[in-house]
Backbone as JSON Lines, residues from 0, in Angstrom:
{"i":0,"aa":"M","n":[91.07,100.13,120.78],"ca":[91.54,99.87,119.45],"c":[91.1,98.43,119.22]}
{"i":1,"aa":"R","n":[90.76,98.18,117.95],"ca":[90.27,96.86,117.47],"c":[91.29,96.24,116.39]}
{"i":2,"aa":"F","n":[91.54,94.99,116.64],"ca":[92.6,94.39,115.77],"c":[92.02,93.19,115.09]}
{"i":3,"aa":"L","n":[92.71,92.92,113.97],"ca":[92.34,91.68,112.98],"c":[93.75,90.97,112.85]}
{"i":4,"aa":"A","n":[93.75,89.76,113.49],"ca":[95.11,88.96,113.51],"c":[95.03,88.14,112.15]}
{"i":5,"aa":"N","n":[95.99,88.37,111.29],"ca":[96.32,87.6,110.11],"c":[96.4,86.28,110.43]}
{"i":6,"aa":"E","n":[96.34,85.31,109.53],"ca":[96.44,84.0,109.62],"c":[97.76,83.39,110.33]}
{"i":7,"aa":"N","n":[98.85,84.25,110.08],"ca":[100.14,83.93,110.43],"c":[100.58,84.47,112.0]}
{"i":8,"aa":"F","n":[99.66,85.23,112.46],"ca":[99.67,85.74,113.94],"c":[99.26,84.63,114.77]}
{"i":9,"aa":"P","n":[100.08,84.1,115.76],"ca":[99.82,83.0,116.66],"c":[98.54,83.28,117.4]}
{"i":10,"aa":"L","n":[97.87,81.98,117.69],"ca":[96.83,81.96,118.39],"c":[96.93,82.33,119.98]}
{"i":11,"aa":"P","n":[98.12,81.69,120.28],"ca":[98.4,82.21,121.72],"c":[98.4,83.69,122.05]}
{"i":12,"aa":"S","n":[99.07,84.42,121.15],"ca":[99.12,85.72,121.14],"c":[97.88,86.55,121.07]}
{"i":13,"aa":"V","n":[96.88,86.05,120.21],"ca":[95.46,86.42,120.17],"c":[94.79,86.46,121.44]}
{"i":14,"aa":"Q","n":[94.93,85.12,122.08],"ca":[94.26,84.91,123.43],"c":[94.88,85.86,124.4]}
{"i":15,"aa":"L","n":[96.11,86.15,124.38],"ca":[96.86,86.89,125.49],"c":[96.12,88.42,125.25]}
{"i":16,"aa":"L","n":[96.23,89.02,123.92],"ca":[95.55,90.2,123.86],"c":[94.06,90.38,124.27]}
{"i":17,"aa":"R","n":[93.36,89.33,124.12],"ca":[91.93,89.34,124.5],"c":[91.93,89.35,126.02]}
{"i":18,"aa":"L","n":[92.77,88.61,126.71],"ca":[92.87,88.52,128.15],"c":[93.05,90.04,128.57]}
{"i":19,"aa":"A","n":[94.02,90.75,127.88],"ca":[94.27,92.12,128.29],"c":[93.29,92.98,127.96]}
{"i":20,"aa":"G","n":[92.17,92.57,127.41],"ca":[90.86,93.44,127.21],"c":[90.76,93.99,125.68]}
{"i":21,"aa":"Y","n":[91.66,93.67,124.76],"ca":[91.58,94.06,123.41],"c":[90.44,93.3,122.59]}
{"i":22,"aa":"D","n":[89.94,93.94,121.6],"ca":[88.99,93.33,120.79],"c":[89.66,92.96,119.66]}
{"i":23,"aa":"I","n":[89.81,91.62,119.58],"ca":[90.73,91.01,118.41],"c":[90.04,89.95,117.73]}
{"i":24,"aa":"A","n":[89.84,90.06,116.48],"ca":[89.39,88.97,115.49],"c":[90.49,88.24,114.86]}
{"i":25,"aa":"S","n":[90.26,86.97,114.67],"ca":[91.33,86.23,114.05],"c":[90.91,85.52,112.91]}
{"i":26,"aa":"V","n":[91.64,85.68,111.73],"ca":[91.4,85.2,110.35],"c":[91.62,83.55,110.58]}
{"i":27,"aa":"T","n":[92.51,83.17,111.32],"ca":[92.57,81.72,111.66],"c":[91.35,81.02,112.23]}
{"i":28,"aa":"E","n":[90.76,81.66,113.06],"ca":[89.47,81.36,113.53],"c":[88.24,81.47,112.85]}
{"i":29,"aa":"D","n":[88.09,82.7,112.19],"ca":[86.84,82.96,111.51],"c":[86.78,82.69,110.06]}
{"i":30,"aa":"S","n":[87.97,82.86,109.21],"ca":[87.87,82.55,107.94],"c":[89.28,82.27,107.31]}
{"i":31,"aa":"P","n":[89.77,80.97,107.68],"ca":[91.1,80.52,107.33],"c":[91.18,80.34,105.82]}
{"i":32,"aa":"G","n":[92.29,80.86,105.17],"ca":[92.44,80.63,103.9],"c":[92.21,81.81,103.0]}
{"i":33,"aa":"I","n":[91.51,82.79,103.53],"ca":[91.14,83.79,102.7],"c":[92.5,84.69,102.11]}
{"i":34,"aa":"E","n":[92.25,85.32,101.22],"ca":[93.3,86.11,100.4],"c":[93.57,87.39,101.16]}
{"i":35,"aa":"D","n":[94.96,87.93,101.06],"ca":[95.27,89.24,101.72],"c":[94.35,90.31,101.39]}
{"i":36,"aa":"T","n":[93.86,90.25,100.21],"ca":[92.86,91.32,99.83],"c":[91.58,91.29,100.52]}
{"i":37,"aa":"E","n":[91.12,90.07,100.85],"ca":[90.01,89.89,101.68],"c":[90.26,90.35,103.07]}
{"i":38,"aa":"V","n":[91.45,90.01,103.62],"ca":[91.9,90.52,104.96],"c":[91.86,92.08,104.95]}
{"i":39,"aa":"L","n":[92.34,92.77,103.95],"ca":[92.33,94.17,103.85],"c":[90.99,94.75,103.81]}
{"i":40,"aa":"T","n":[90.01,94.08,102.96],"ca":[88.55,94.58,102.98],"c":[87.92,94.43,104.38]}
{"i":41,"aa":"R","n":[88.06,93.23,104.94],"ca":[87.46,93.03,106.3],"c":[87.9,93.98,107.29]}
{"i":42,"aa":"A","n":[89.4,94.32,107.45],"ca":[89.82,95.28,108.34],"c":[89.19,96.54,108.05]}
{"i":43,"aa":"A","n":[89.22,96.95,106.88],"ca":[88.76,98.53,106.56],"c":[87.15,98.53,106.99]}
{"i":44,"aa":"N","n":[86.52,97.47,106.63],"ca":[85.02,97.44,106.95],"c":[84.66,97.37,108.46]}
{"i":45,"aa":"E","n":[85.47,96.72,109.14],"ca":[85.35,96.53,110.64],"c":[85.97,97.55,111.4]}
{"i":46,"aa":"Q","n":[86.82,98.43,110.63],"ca":[87.74,99.49,111.28],"c":[88.75,98.7,112.36]}
{"i":47,"aa":"R","n":[89.54,97.77,111.91],"ca":[90.48,97.26,112.62],"c":[91.87,97.29,112.1]}
{"i":48,"aa":"V","n":[92.86,97.26,113.03],"ca":[94.28,97.34,112.71],"c":[94.74,95.83,112.58]}
{"i":49,"aa":"I","n":[95.43,95.7,111.35],"ca":[95.72,94.39,110.99],"c":[97.03,94.02,111.67]}
{"i":50,"aa":"L","n":[97.13,92.73,112.52],"ca":[98.45,92.28,112.82],"c":[98.93,91.25,111.92]}
{"i":51,"aa":"T","n":[100.07,91.26,111.58],"ca":[100.5,90.47,110.45],"c":[102.23,90.25,110.42]}
{"i":52,"aa":"F","n":[102.59,89.12,110.12],"ca":[103.99,88.81,109.77],"c":[104.22,88.71,108.24]}
{"i":53,"aa":"D","n":[103.25,89.29,107.47],"ca":[103.25,89.26,106.03],"c":[103.58,90.57,105.57]}
{"i":54,"aa":"R","n":[104.61,90.76,104.79],"ca":[105.13,91.97,104.28],"c":[104.4,92.39,103.09]}
{"i":55,"aa":"D","n":[103.61,91.6,102.43],"ca":[102.83,91.86,101.21],"c":[101.73,93.02,101.47]}
{"i":56,"aa":"Y","n":[101.46,93.43,102.58],"ca":[100.41,94.32,102.74],"c":[100.79,95.69,102.3]}
{"i":57,"aa":"G","n":[102.08,96.1,102.45],"ca":[102.83,97.36,102.05],"c":[102.46,97.43,100.63]}
{"i":58,"aa":"E","n":[102.86,96.42,99.74],"ca":[102.8,96.52,98.24],"c":[101.29,96.63,97.94]}
{"i":59,"aa":"L","n":[100.37,95.88,98.58],"ca":[98.72,96.14,98.43],"c":[98.35,97.4,98.74]}
{"i":60,"aa":"I","n":[98.77,98.0,99.64],"ca":[98.25,99.34,99.99],"c":[99.07,100.47,99.22]}
{"i":61,"aa":"Y","n":[100.34,100.47,99.3],"ca":[100.94,101.53,98.71],"c":[101.17,101.49,97.13]}
{"i":62,"aa":"R","n":[101.34,100.18,96.72],"ca":[101.76,100.1,95.21],"c":[100.33,99.89,94.38]}
{"i":63,"aa":"L","n":[99.58,98.92,94.89],"ca":[98.21,98.64,94.27],"c":[97.3,99.46,94.65]}
{"i":64,"aa":"R","n":[97.28,100.33,95.67],"ca":[96.33,101.17,96.16],"c":[95.05,100.51,96.48]}
{"i":65,"aa":"L","n":[95.07,99.44,97.13],"ca":[93.7,98.81,97.55],"c":[93.47,99.44,98.76]}
{"i":66,"aa":"P","n":[92.1,99.2,99.23],"ca":[91.6,99.89,100.41],"c":[92.49,99.75,101.61]}
{"i":67,"aa":"S","n":[92.74,100.98,102.27],"ca":[93.47,100.99,103.48],"c":[92.71,100.48,104.64]}
{"i":68,"aa":"P","n":[93.15,99.63,105.54],"ca":[92.46,99.35,106.98],"c":[92.7,100.63,107.84]}
{"i":69,"aa":"T","n":[92.24,100.35,108.98],"ca":[92.4,101.42,110.12],"c":[94.03,101.51,110.36]}
{"i":70,"aa":"G","n":[94.83,100.48,110.22],"ca":[96.19,100.48,110.44],"c":[96.69,99.14,110.11]}
{"i":71,"aa":"V","n":[98.03,99.03,110.01],"ca":[98.79,97.88,109.98],"c":[99.88,97.69,110.75]}
{"i":72,"aa":"I","n":[99.91,96.7,111.57],"ca":[101.23,96.38,112.36],"c":[101.93,95.28,111.69]}
{"i":73,"aa":"Y","n":[103.02,95.4,111.13],"ca":[103.83,94.37,110.46],"c":[104.83,94.02,111.3]}
{"i":74,"aa":"L","n":[105.01,92.7,111.92],"ca":[105.89,92.34,112.74],"c":[107.03,91.7,112.0]}
{"i":75,"aa":"R","n":[108.19,92.45,112.06],"ca":[109.33,91.91,111.08],"c":[110.31,91.24,111.96]}
{"i":76,"aa":"F","n":[109.85,89.92,112.46],"ca":[110.87,89.12,113.36],"c":[110.33,87.82,113.32]}
{"i":77,"aa":"R","n":[111.01,86.9,113.77],"ca":[110.63,85.48,113.95],"c":[110.45,85.41,115.41]}
{"i":78,"aa":"P","n":[109.37,85.2,115.99],"ca":[109.12,85.08,117.48],"c":[109.54,83.81,117.96]}
{"i":79,"aa":"H","n":[110.1,84.05,119.11],"ca":[110.87,82.8,119.83],"c":[109.7,82.02,120.55]}
{"i":80,"aa":"T","n":[108.64,82.59,120.8],"ca":[107.54,81.96,121.35],"c":[106.21,82.38,120.77]}
{"i":81,"aa":"P","n":[105.19,81.54,120.81],"ca":[103.78,82.05,120.2],"c":[103.22,83.09,120.92]}
{"i":82,"aa":"E","n":[103.69,83.46,122.22],"ca":[103.17,84.48,122.97],"c":[103.97,85.92,122.86]}
{"i":83,"aa":"E","n":[105.28,85.62,122.23],"ca":[106.1,87.09,122.32],"c":[105.45,88.11,121.48]}
{"i":84,"aa":"P","n":[104.65,87.92,120.38],"ca":[104.11,89.04,119.61],"c":[103.23,89.86,120.44]}
{"i":85,"aa":"A","n":[102.28,89.04,121.26],"ca":[101.47,89.94,122.16],"c":[102.08,90.47,123.2]}
{"i":86,"aa":"T","n":[103.19,89.86,123.72],"ca":[103.86,90.76,124.9],"c":[104.7,91.84,124.28]}
{"i":87,"aa":"L","n":[105.0,91.86,123.14],"ca":[105.73,93.0,122.59],"c":[104.69,94.02,122.34]}
{"i":88,"aa":"L","n":[103.54,93.73,121.7],"ca":[102.56,94.53,121.47],"c":[101.99,95.22,122.67]}
{"i":89,"aa":"L","n":[101.82,94.47,123.46],"ca":[101.31,95.12,124.94],"c":[102.25,96.13,125.49]}
{"i":90,"aa":"N","n":[103.44,95.8,125.49],"ca":[104.4,96.88,125.71],"c":[104.28,98.16,124.86]}
{"i":91,"aa":"L","n":[104.15,98.02,123.65],"ca":[104.19,99.08,122.65],"c":[102.85,99.92,123.02]}
{"i":92,"aa":"L","n":[101.75,99.24,123.22],"ca":[100.55,99.93,123.48],"c":[100.39,100.74,124.85]}
{"i":93,"aa":"E","n":[101.51,100.59,125.6],"ca":[101.62,101.3,126.82],"c":[102.36,102.55,126.53]}
{"i":94,"aa":"I","n":[103.06,102.76,125.43],"ca":[103.91,103.91,125.2],"c":[102.99,105.14,124.74]}
{"i":95,"aa":"E","n":[103.2,106.11,125.75],"ca":[102.2,107.27,125.34],"c":[102.48,108.01,124.24]}
{"i":96,"aa":"G","n":[101.66,108.28,123.36],"ca":[101.7,109.07,122.27],"c":[102.13,108.27,120.95]}
{"i":97,"aa":"L","n":[102.42,106.83,121.22],"ca":[102.58,106.18,120.03],"c":[101.25,105.58,119.5]}
{"i":98,"aa":"Q","n":[100.91,105.98,118.11],"ca":[99.61,105.55,117.69],"c":[99.88,104.56,116.33]}
{"i":99,"aa":"F","n":[98.75,103.77,116.37],"ca":[98.71,102.68,115.21],"c":[97.81,102.97,114.26]}
{"i":100,"aa":"E","n":[96.74,103.85,114.54],"ca":[95.64,104.01,113.69],"c":[96.04,105.05,112.63]}
{"i":101,"aa":"G","n":[95.75,104.81,111.39],"ca":[96.17,105.63,110.27],"c":[97.78,105.54,109.71]}
{"i":102,"aa":"R","n":[98.31,104.51,110.3],"ca":[99.84,104.22,110.08],"c":[100.09,102.82,109.74]}
{"i":103,"aa":"F","n":[100.87,102.65,108.95],"ca":[101.51,101.27,108.59],"c":[102.92,101.25,109.39]}
{"i":104,"aa":"T","n":[102.86,100.33,110.48],"ca":[103.8,100.3,111.42],"c":[104.69,99.08,111.2]}
{"i":105,"aa":"V","n":[106.14,99.03,111.24],"ca":[106.95,98.11,111.24],"c":[107.78,97.81,112.43]}
{"i":106,"aa":"V","n":[107.36,96.84,112.98],"ca":[107.92,96.4,114.27],"c":[109.03,95.3,114.3]}
{"i":107,"aa":"E","n":[110.29,95.62,114.61],"ca":[111.37,94.89,114.77],"c":[111.69,94.88,116.37]}
{"i":108,"aa":"R","n":[112.5,93.87,116.69],"ca":[112.76,93.71,118.04],"c":[113.66,95.12,118.71]}
{"i":109,"aa":"D","n":[114.14,95.68,117.93],"ca":[114.97,96.86,118.31],"c":[114.65,98.24,117.61]}
{"i":110,"aa":"Q","n":[113.56,98.14,116.85],"ca":[113.1,99.6,116.44],"c":[111.68,99.44,115.79]}
{"i":111,"aa":"I","n":[111.09,100.67,115.67],"ca":[109.62,100.71,115.14],"c":[109.84,101.88,114.14]}
{"i":112,"aa":"R","n":[109.33,101.4,113.04],"ca":[109.06,102.57,111.92],"c":[107.67,102.89,111.59]}
{"i":113,"aa":"Q","n":[107.26,104.02,111.25],"ca":[105.71,104.12,110.95],"c":[105.88,105.03,109.61]}
{"i":114,"aa":"R","n":[104.78,104.75,108.83],"ca":[104.51,105.56,107.67],"c":[102.98,105.89,107.66]}
{"i":115,"aa":"P","n":[102.5,107.05,107.29],"ca":[101.18,107.26,107.18],"c":[100.27,106.26,106.08]}
{"i":116,"aa":"L","n":[99.51,105.99,106.32],"ca":[98.32,105.32,105.37],"c":[97.95,106.21,104.29]}
{"i":117,"aa":"P","n":[97.88,105.95,102.95],"ca":[97.25,106.59,102.14],"c":[95.7,107.2,102.27]}
């Protein structure tokens, strides 16, 4: 699975995911300041799942019908440490049968909700 970390996704978490062997690009490193619509387009073109703390992606995809990426993982909590998002994701990625591609996934500390992408 390939990821695209939005600008609000902490770099220490990006680095931990890379150390775990995941292909992860980072907006902060590659193209800081780009608009959310450009992040969506890039993720769709590169077949990446977006990692973000920004809830606007739901509106862009479902209401405005902009191009869907491979998937979106919206982390809906304030991390205690910059590494916490990666640690949580690594645990989720080990759950058999849990899929992120083709889905908009909302991750909270105590629950996960998923909705199919259009």
